[in-house]
C-alpha positions in Angstrom: -47.0 -20.0 -59.9 -45.9 -23.6 -59.4 -43.1 -22.4 -57.1 -45.5 -20.3 -55.1 -47.8 -23.3 -54.6 -44.9 -25.4 -53.5 -43.9 -22.8 -50.9 -47.5 -22.4 -49.7 -47.8 -26.2 -49.4 -44.7 -26.4 -47.3 -45.9 -23.5 -45.1 -49.2 -25.2 -44.4 -47.3 -28.4 -43.6 -45.3 -26.5 -41.0 -48.3 -25.1 -39.4 -48.2 -21.5 -40.7 -51.5 -19.6 -41.1 -52.1 -17.3 -44.0 -54.8 -14.8 -44.6 -55.3 -14.3 -48.3 -57.4 -12.3 -50.7 -58.3 -13.5 -54.1 -58.6 -11.8 -57.4 -60.3 -13.4 -60.4 -59.1 -12.5 -63.9 -60.8 -13.7 -67.0 -58.1 -14.7 -69.5 -60.5 -16.2 -72.0 -64.2 -16.6 -72.3 -63.9 -20.4 -72.0 -61.4 -20.5 -69.1 -61.2 -18.8 -65.7 -57.9 -18.6 -63.8 -57.6 -17.6 -60.1 -54.3 -15.9 -58.9 -53.6 -15.7 -55.2 -51.5 -12.8 -53.9 -50.7 -12.8 -50.2 -51.1 -9.5 -48.6 -50.4 -10.4 -44.9 -49.5 -13.5 -43.2 -48.6 -14.7 -39.7 -45.8 -17.1 -38.9 -45.6 -19.0 -35.7 -43.5 -16.7 -33.6 -39.9 -18.0 -33.8 -38.2 -14.9 -32.5 -37.1 -15.4 -29.0 -34.9 -13.7 -26.3 -33.7 -14.7 -22.8 -35.9 -11.9 -21.4 -38.0 -9.0 -22.6 -36.8 -6.4 -20.2 -33.3 -5.0 -20.3 -31.5 -2.1 -18.6 -29.8 0.7 -20.4 -26.3 -0.5 -21.4 -27.2 -4.2 -21.4 -26.7 -6.3 -24.5 -30.0 -7.4 -26.1 -29.8 -10.7 -28.0 -32.7 -12.1 -30.0 -32.8 -15.3 -32.2 -35.0 -16.4 -35.0 -35.6 -20.1 -35.2 -37.8 -20.0 -38.4 -37.0 -23.2 -40.3 -37.5 -21.4 -43.6 -34.7 -19.0 -42.8 -31.1 -19.8 -43.7 -28.4 -18.3 -41.6 -26.7 -15.4 -43.3 -29.2 -15.3 -46.2 -32.8 -14.8 -45.1 -32.6 -13.2 -41.6 -33.0 -9.5 -42.1 -33.3 -7.8 -38.7 -35.3 -4.7 -37.9 -35.7 -2.5 -34.8 -38.9 -0.7 -35.3 -38.7 0.6 -38.8 -34.9 0.8 -38.9 -33.0 -1.9 -40.7 -30.1 -3.4 -38.8 -28.4 -4.6 -42.0 -27.6 -8.0 -40.5 -28.7 -11.4 -41.8 -27.6 -14.0 -39.2 -30.1 -16.1 -37.3 -29.2 -14.1 -34.1 -29.0 -10.3 -33.5 -27.4 -8.4 -30.7 -27.3 -4.8 -29.8 -26.7 -2.6 -26.7 -29.8 -0.9 -25.2 -29.2 2.8 -25.8 -32.1 4.4 -23.9 -35.2 3.6 -22.0 -38.4 2.8 -23.9 -40.0 -0.1 -25.8 -38.9 -1.3 -29.2 -40.1 -4.1 -31.5 -37.4 -6.3 -32.9 -38.3 -8.7 -35.8 -36.8 -10.7 -38.6 -38.0 -10.4 -42.2 -38.3 -13.3 -44.7 -36.4 -11.9 -47.6 -36.9 -15.1 -49.6 -40.6 -14.3 -49.9 -40.2 -10.6 -50.0 -42.3 -9.9 -46.9 -41.1 -8.2 -43.8 -44.2 -8.2 -41.6 -43.2 -11.2 -39.5 -43.8 -11.7 -35.9 -41.1 -10.4 -33.6 -40.6 -9.5 -30.0 -41.2 -6.4 -27.9 -38.2 -5.4 -25.8 -38.6 -3.0 -22.9 -35.5 -1.0 -21.9 -35.6 0.5 -18.4 -33.3 3.2 -16.8 -30.5 2.4 -14.5 -31.4 3.1 -10.9 -28.5 3.6 -8.5 -29.1 4.1 -4.8 -26.6 5.3 -2.1 -27.5 4.7 1.6 -25.6 5.2 4.9 -25.5 3.1 8.0 -25.8 4.6 11.5 -23.1 7.2 12.2 -22.9 9.0 8.9 -24.6 10.3 5.7 -24.2 10.4 1.9 -24.2 13.4 -0.3 -26.4 11.9 -3.1 -29.1 9.4 -2.2 -29.8 8.1 -5.7 -29.4 8.8 -9.4 -31.2 7.6 -12.6 -29.5 7.0 -15.9 -31.9 7.0 -18.8 -29.5 6.7 -21.7 -26.0 5.7 -22.6 -25.1 9.4 -22.8 -25.2 9.5 -19.0 -22.7 8.1 -16.6 -22.8 7.6 -12.8 -21.6 10.6 -10.8 -21.4 8.8 -7.4 -21.8 10.0 -3.8 -19.6 11.1 -0.9 -19.8 9.4 2.6 -19.4 11.7 5.6 -19.1 10.4 9.2 -20.9 12.0 12.2 -19.0 13.1 15.3 -17.6 10.1 17.1 -17.7 7.9 14.0 -15.4 7.1 11.1 -16.0 5.8 7.5 -15.3 2.2 6.9 -16.1 1.3 3.3 -18.7 1.0 0.5 -20.4 -2.3 -0.3 -22.7 -3.3 -3.1 -26.1 -5.1 -2.8 -24.2 -8.5 -2.6 -22.1 -7.3 0.4 -18.9 -7.1 -1.7 -16.5 -4.2 -0.8 -16.3 -1.9 -3.8 -14.3 1.0 -2.3 -12.6 2.2 0.9 -12.6 5.8 -0.4 -15.5 8.0 1.0 -15.7 9.7 -2.5 -17.3 6.8 -4.5 -18.1 6.6 -8.2 -19.5 3.2 -9.3 -17.5 1.4 -12.0 -20.8 -0.1 -13.3 -23.7 1.8 -14.6 -26.3 -0.9 -13.9 -28.9 -0.7 -11.1 -27.5 -1.4 -7.7 -27.6 -0.2 -4.1 -24.4 0.9 -2.5 -24.1 1.2 1.3 -21.6 3.4 3.1 -20.6 1.8 6.4 -19.6 3.7 9.5 -18.3 2.6 12.9 -17.8 4.2 16.3 -14.5 5.6 17.3 -12.9 4.0 20.4 -10.6 5.2 23.2 -7.6 3.4 24.6 -6.9 3.1 28.3 -3.8 2.5 30.4 -3.7 1.4 34.0 -0.5 1.8 36.1 -0.3 -0.3 39.3 2.3 0.6 41.9 3.3 -2.7 43.5 5.4 -3.3 46.6 6.1 -7.1 46.5 2.6 -8.6 46.1 0.7 -5.6 47.4 -0.8 -3.0 45.0 -0.1 0.2 46.9 -1.8 2.6 44.4 -3.4 2.6 40.9 -3.6 5.3 38.3 -5.8 5.2 35.2 -5.3 7.1 31.9 -7.6 7.4 28.8 -6.7 8.6 25.3 -8.8 10.5 22.9 -11.0 8.4 20.6 -9.5 6.9 17.5 -10.0 4.2 14.9 -9.9 0.7 16.3 -6.8 -1.3 15.2 -4.7 1.8 15.1 -2.5 2.7 18.1 -1.9 5.7 20.4 1.1 6.5 22.5 1.1 7.1 26.3 3.9 9.1 27.8 3.3 9.0 31.6 5.2 10.6 34.4 5.1 8.3 37.4 3.1 9.3 40.4 4.9 7.2 43.1 3.0 7.1 46.4 4.5 9.1 49.2 7.0 7.3 51.3 8.0 5.0 48.4 10.6 5.0 45.7 10.9 3.2 42.4 12.9 0.0 42.6 14.2 0.4 39.0 14.8 4.1 39.3 12.6 5.0 36.3 10.3 8.0 36.5 8.4 7.8 33.2 6.5 5.2 31.1 6.4 5.2 27.3 4.0 2.6 25.7 1.5 2.2 22.9 -2.0 0.9 23.2 -4.5 0.0 20.4 -7.8 2.0 20.3 -10.6 0.0 21.7 -8.3 -1.9 24.1 -6.8 -1.5 27.5 -3.3 -2.2 28.9 -1.9 -2.6 32.4 1.7 -1.7 33.5 3.2 -2.6 36.9 5.8 -0.4 38.6 7.8 -1.9 41.3 8.2 0.3 44.4 9.6 -0.1 47.9 9.4 1.9 51.1 11.8 4.8 51.4 14.6 4.2 54.0 15.2 6.8 56.8 18.6 8.6 56.7 21.2 7.2 59.2 21.8 9.3 62.5 25.4 10.5 62.9 27.4 8.7 65.6 28.0 11.8 67.9 24.3 12.4 68.0 23.3 8.9 68.9 22.2 8.4 72.6 24.7 6.5 74.8 23.7 3.6 77.0 24.0 4.2 80.8 27.4 3.3 82.2 27.7 0.4 84.5 29.4 0.9 88.0 32.5 -0.8 86.7 32.7 1.5 83.7 32.2 4.5 86.1 35.1 3.5 88.3 37.3 2.9 85.3 36.4 6.4 84.0 37.5 7.9 87.4 40.9 6.1 87.3 41.5 7.3 83.7 40.7 10.9 84.8 43.2 10.7 87.7 45.9 9.5 85.3 45.2 12.3 82.9 45.2 15.5 84.9 46.0 14.4 88.5 42.7 15.5 89.7 40.4 13.4 91.7 37.2 14.0 89.9 35.3 11.8 92.3 36.3 14.1 95.2 35.0 17.0 93.3 31.7 15.2 92.8 31.6 14.3 96.5 32.1 17.9 97.5 29.4 19.0 95.1 27.1 16.5 96.7 27.9 17.7 100.2 27.6 21.4 99.6 24.4 20.9 97.6 23.8 24.5 96.5 27.5 25.3 95.9 28.1 26.4 92.4 30.1 24.5 89.9 32.6 27.4 89.8 33.4 27.0 93.5 34.1 23.3 93.0 36.4 24.1 90.2 38.4 26.6 92.4 38.7 24.0 95.2 40.0 21.5 92.7 42.6 24.0 91.4 43.9 24.7 95.0 44.4 21.0 95.6 46.3 20.7 92.5 48.7 23.4 93.5 49.4 21.8 96.8 
């Protein structure tokens, strides 16, 4: 009884409030003794936690700061009616399923377990999957209510004219570049599938004669992922009347999707073929050249060609054959 009074005195000094019932027992007719037997009591609530709401899978940590409890001796933790069989001043456990549970610490020194504790609420994991413009996701969301469940993920699919880029979390961090995505964490988050538009590549071929652009041809590829490259194999279309200076007739070059490139082809006018010497027109002979020609003719066959020409001019309508016969008779003489 003396020990109990000392404990009660210390409790009152620390600010505890007790509710007691009294029983009177008559031990002797001359003496009456009153025995107090505590039925319930209320400590100041020394059980604390960083927060009162946790997600499934999070670690719940609670601490009892009761000055009458000694670490490893008097802290007996309970979750609901279930003993946790641990006696330190702090208690940790993983939240197994959604719901509300009361966690409290008993005072084993006094033999009472109905101490103040803390109500902990466990909520389900809510995982959302969303898509930006240009695509869709196979699963928009999933809810995990217990540790028996794991994320199943979602698949990102681009629309026509778009391609998949990546998955990012709510903080903007890239978590995957694979369209088929399964979160590594079970905790609530929003994951976004990013898509972007496919781009074409273009090639311009300029046909240049010196400083002059004689003709231009444009070519466009099919759409692709920007940053990657496509190959252009072009047969030159040299303008009529021109030829390639270098003699090439094709172009092989690469261009990145979403960009354009320009190639210049040097050309020059095509030269006309040379006329053979026998077919070239002769300049009119001068009088001196004509006389020289006559003299050379006399020396060659003894015939005076000029006389023949004079006869032809005199006769006018005489045929060339008759002139020839006259020339032959003169030769015989």
